[in-house]
C-alpha positions in Angstrom: 96.1 -26.0 -105.7 93.4 -24.9 -103.7 93.9 -23.1 -100.9 92.1 -24.6 -97.7 93.2 -21.1 -95.8 90.4 -19.7 -97.8 87.2 -21.9 -97.3 84.6 -20.5 -95.9 83.2 -20.8 -92.1 82.2 -24.1 -91.3 78.8 -25.3 -91.9 78.2 -27.7 -88.8 76.1 -30.6 -89.4 74.8 -32.9 -87.1 71.3 -35.2 -85.8 68.4 -33.4 -87.0 66.2 -32.0 -84.8 62.5 -31.1 -85.1 60.5 -27.9 -86.0 57.4 -29.0 -83.9 53.9 -27.1 -84.6 54.2 -25.6 -87.6 50.9 -26.4 -89.1 50.3 -24.0 -92.4 48.3 -25.5 -95.5 50.7 -25.6 -97.8 49.4 -24.5 -101.0 49.0 -27.0 -104.3 52.9 -27.4 -106.0 52.6 -26.1 -109.5 52.7 -28.8 -112.6 56.4 -28.1 -112.7 57.4 -29.3 -109.5 55.1 -31.7 -109.0 56.4 -33.5 -112.5 59.7 -33.6 -110.3 58.5 -35.9 -107.6 56.2 -37.8 -109.5 57.9 -41.0 -109.7 55.4 -43.3 -107.4 52.7 -40.1 -106.1 51.7 -42.9 -103.2 55.3 -42.7 -101.6 55.0 -39.1 -101.7 52.2 -39.2 -98.6 53.9 -38.1 -95.2 53.1 -40.4 -92.6 50.8 -39.4 -89.7 52.8 -41.0 -87.4 55.8 -39.0 -88.2 53.8 -35.7 -88.6 52.7 -36.0 -85.2 56.7 -36.0 -84.2 57.8 -33.0 -86.2 56.9 -31.3 -89.3 60.5 -30.6 -90.1 64.3 -31.3 -89.8 67.7 -29.5 -90.7 71.4 -31.1 -90.7 72.6 -27.7 -90.2 73.2 -25.5 -87.4 71.2 -22.7 -89.9 68.0 -23.1 -87.9 64.7 -23.0 -89.3 62.4 -20.7 -88.7 60.4 -21.2 -86.0 56.5 -20.1 -86.4 54.1 -20.9 -83.4 50.8 -21.6 -84.7 48.4 -19.8 -82.4 45.1 -19.4 -84.5 43.4 -18.6 -88.2 44.2 -14.2 -87.3 48.0 -15.3 -87.6 47.4 -17.6 -90.8 48.5 -14.7 -92.9 51.3 -13.1 -90.5 52.6 -16.8 -91.1 52.3 -17.0 -94.9 53.9 -14.1 -94.8 57.2 -15.1 -93.0 57.4 -18.1 -95.0 57.5 -16.4 -98.0 60.6 -16.9 -99.5 59.8 -21.1 -98.8 59.1 -22.5 -102.4 55.4 -24.1 -102.6 56.4 -27.7 -102.4 59.4 -27.3 -100.0 59.9 -30.0 -97.1 59.0 -27.8 -94.4 55.7 -27.9 -95.6 54.9 -31.9 -94.8 55.5 -33.7 -92.3 57.9 -36.8 -92.7 61.6 -36.3 -93.8 62.5 -35.2 -97.3 66.3 -36.4 -97.9 68.7 -34.9 -100.9 71.8 -37.3 -101.5 74.6 -35.7 -103.8 77.0 -37.3 -105.8 80.5 -35.2 -105.5 82.6 -34.8 -109.1 80.6 -33.2 -111.8 78.0 -32.2 -109.3 79.7 -30.2 -106.5 83.0 -29.9 -108.3 84.6 -29.6 -111.5 86.9 -32.6 -112.1 87.2 -32.3 -116.1 91.0 -30.8 -115.2 91.7 -33.4 -112.0 90.0 -36.7 -111.8 89.4 -37.2 -116.0 93.0 -35.6 -116.3 95.2 -37.9 -113.9 92.4 -40.7 -116.2 93.8 -39.3 -119.5 97.5 -39.0 -118.4 97.2 -43.0 -116.5 96.4 -44.1 -119.7 99.1 -42.3 -121.9 101.9 -43.3 -119.1 100.9 -47.0 -120.2 99.8 -46.7 -123.5 101.3 -43.6 -125.0 97.4 -43.2 -125.9 95.5 -40.3 -124.2 91.2 -40.6 -124.4 89.8 -37.7 -125.2 86.8 -36.1 -122.8 83.9 -37.5 -125.1 85.7 -40.7 -125.5 85.5 -40.6 -121.7 82.0 -39.7 -121.8 81.5 -42.6 -124.3 82.9 -45.2 -121.6 81.1 -43.6 -118.6 77.9 -43.8 -120.8 78.1 -47.4 -120.5 77.2 -47.2 -116.9 79.7 -49.4 -115.8 82.7 -47.4 -115.2 82.4 -44.9 -112.3 85.5 -46.3 -110.6 88.2 -44.2 -113.1 90.6 -47.0 -111.7 88.5 -49.7 -114.0 87.5 -47.0 -116.8 91.7 -46.5 -117.5 92.1 -50.0 -117.3 88.9 -50.7 -119.5 90.5 -48.2 -122.3 94.0 -50.2 -121.9 91.8 -53.2 -122.7 90.2 -52.0 -125.6 93.0 -50.8 -127.1 94.5 -54.5 -126.9 97.6 -53.1 -124.5 99.4 -55.5 -122.0 97.6 -54.5 -119.0 99.2 -53.2 -115.9 98.6 -54.9 -112.0 95.4 -52.6 -110.8 98.1 -51.1 -107.3 100.8 -50.2 -109.8 98.0 -48.1 -112.3 96.3 -47.2 -108.9 99.8 -45.7 -107.9 100.1 -44.2 -111.5 96.9 -42.5 -111.0 97.3 -41.3 -107.4 100.8 -39.8 -108.3 99.0 -37.7 -111.4 95.4 -37.1 -109.0 97.4 -36.1 -105.5 100.9 -35.5 -106.3 102.0 -36.4 -103.0 100.4 -38.9 -100.2 96.8 -39.2 -100.1 96.7 -39.6 -96.5 99.2 -36.8 -95.5 98.9 -32.7 -95.3 96.7 -31.8 -97.7 98.8 -28.6 -98.0 101.6 -30.8 -99.6 99.6 -32.6 -102.5 100.7 -30.9 -106.0 98.6 -32.6 -108.3 95.2 -32.2 -110.6 93.6 -31.8 -107.3 94.2 -28.6 -106.7 92.6 -27.9 -110.2 88.7 -28.4 -108.9 86.9 -25.3 -109.8 83.7 -25.7 -107.2 80.2 -25.8 -108.6 78.5 -24.9 -105.5 78.6 -22.8 -102.2 78.5 -23.1 -97.9 74.9 -20.9 -98.7 74.1 -23.6 -100.6 73.2 -26.3 -98.3 72.8 -23.7 -95.5 69.7 -23.0 -97.8 68.2 -26.7 -98.0 69.0 -26.8 -94.4 66.3 -23.8 -93.8 64.0 -25.4 -96.2 64.1 -28.9 -94.1 66.2 -30.5 -96.6 68.0 -33.8 -94.6 71.7 -33.7 -96.7 74.7 -35.8 -97.9 76.7 -37.5 -100.0 76.9 -40.5 -102.1 80.4 -40.8 -104.3 82.9 -43.0 -105.7 85.7 -40.2 -104.7 88.5 -41.7 -103.0 88.0 -40.6 -99.0 90.8 -38.2 -98.9 89.4 -36.1 -101.9 86.1 -36.3 -100.7 86.6 -34.7 -97.4 88.8 -32.2 -98.7 86.5 -30.4 -101.0 83.4 -30.9 -98.3 85.2 -29.9 -95.3 88.2 -27.7 -96.3 86.9 -26.2 -99.0 83.0 -25.9 -98.1 83.6 -25.5 -95.0 81.0 -28.5 -93.6 81.9 -30.2 -90.6 81.3 -33.9 -90.5 78.8 -34.4 -93.6 77.3 -37.6 -93.8 79.0 -39.4 -96.8 79.7 -42.2 -98.5 82.5 -42.4 -100.1 84.9 -45.3 -102.1 85.6 -48.4 -99.8 82.6 -47.3 -98.0 80.2 -49.9 -100.2 80.2 -50.9 -103.4 81.0 -49.0 -106.4 77.4 -47.8 -108.2 75.8 -48.7 -109.9 75.8 -51.1 -107.3 72.8 -49.5 -104.8 74.4 -50.1 -101.3 75.8 -47.1 -99.9 72.9 -44.9 -101.1 70.1 -47.0 -99.5 72.6 -47.1 -96.2 72.7 -43.2 -96.2 69.2 -42.9 -97.0 67.9 -45.0 -94.1 70.6 -43.3 -92.0 69.3 -39.8 -92.5 65.7 -41.1 -92.4 66.4 -42.0 -88.7 63.4 -44.6 -88.8 61.0 -42.7 -90.2 59.5 -42.9 -93.7 61.1 -40.3 -96.1 58.1 -38.4 -98.3 61.0 -38.5 -100.9 64.5 -39.5 -101.3 66.3 -37.5 -104.3 69.8 -38.8 -105.8 71.9 -36.2 -107.8 74.6 -36.9 -109.8 75.9 -36.4 -113.6 76.8 -40.1 -115.1 74.3 -42.8 -116.5 76.0 -45.0 -113.4 74.4 -42.3 -110.9 70.7 -42.8 -112.6 71.2 -46.4 -112.6 72.3 -46.6 -109.2 68.6 -45.1 -108.3 66.9 -47.2 -110.7 69.0 -50.1 -108.6 67.7 -48.8 -105.1 63.6 -48.7 -106.5 64.1 -52.4 -107.1 65.8 -53.1 -104.2 63.8 -51.1 -101.8 60.4 -50.2 -104.1 58.7 -49.4 -100.9 60.8 -45.9 -100.8 60.0 -42.9 -102.8 63.3 -43.0 -104.7 63.6 -40.0 -107.1 66.7 -39.6 -109.8 67.4 -36.0 -110.0 70.6 -35.6 -112.8 73.1 -32.8 -113.9 75.2 -32.3 -117.2 79.1 -31.6 -115.6 80.5 -28.3 -116.9 83.1 -30.1 -119.6 80.2 -31.2 -121.4 80.5 -29.8 -125.1 76.6 -31.0 -126.2 74.8 -30.8 -123.4 71.8 -31.8 -125.1 73.1 -35.4 -126.4 74.7 -35.8 -122.9 71.3 -34.7 -121.2 68.9 -36.8 -123.8 71.6 -40.0 -122.6 70.5 -39.2 -118.9 66.7 -38.7 -119.8 67.1 -42.6 -121.4 68.8 -44.2 -118.5 65.9 -42.9 -116.6 66.8 -40.1 -115.0 63.5 -38.2 -113.6 64.5 -34.9 -114.2 67.7 -33.1 -115.7 69.5 -30.0 -114.7 71.8 -27.8 -116.3 73.3 -26.8 -113.0 73.6 -27.9 -109.5 72.3 -24.6 -108.1 69.3 -24.7 -109.9 67.9 -27.4 -107.7 67.6 -24.4 -105.1 64.5 -23.4 -107.7 63.0 -26.4 -107.9 62.6 -27.5 -104.0 
């Protein structure tokens, strides 16, 4: 069981505040970085209206650096102060950049929790446990992001008599939470206690310093999502779409809704979503079809449990991912 008392100090999130007056001419982005945001180059251009209102925003109490542009004589000093900024960071451009995260396989490793609960639930009703590779293959179809539905689909394909959905959910929840999902997390005794974190609070502080607005779009149950984000990572009221807040992925409703919320009426220069499954990639593709005027970017990462990383990443690329990473923390070197 994860020790909530060991969580880092809370990282406050809230409405972005503009960093006004930063007018540093950004050098050209390297080819590798430019390729990351090459889906629709025209859509990345910052609107002059947004630039006039403010150059950057932050969703964290960690403040962006305050730089007053007082004349060309200070240019070298300003560039030195901003030397830690990547060449293509959100601070160098006028309209907002938005980065949205899946949670499972991206923020935390769920091989020993959600996936184990899926295996044990299927075994409970059939006596057979799907392997990790079989789960990956099923989810690779892009239709089974919800683990309850995936459990039912395994049973259906094996010709088992299908249980009542609510009964299956109850069994799954007993394995995963091991207690009342809406109760005290300290009383949970299930697999949720076996979820290594893949990022830390400093990761989000760094994103905020770079001017990114960030949030989460996940198929995880709300108590589980809030537990990892608030109790374990110490984030305060992070922008979140969880199970039940919107249709399941690859329906892009939740992704579009949170992106619009974080844009706060401005036209974003980019909206990137990072997930670990084909369904996550397909969600971005579907968002492009529905809202083609917005600059969608599909980033993907191979989750820690994957053994054949090359084959898994190839499947994400075939699904349409614009960039595939080995680890979530690799984002900091790209943005």
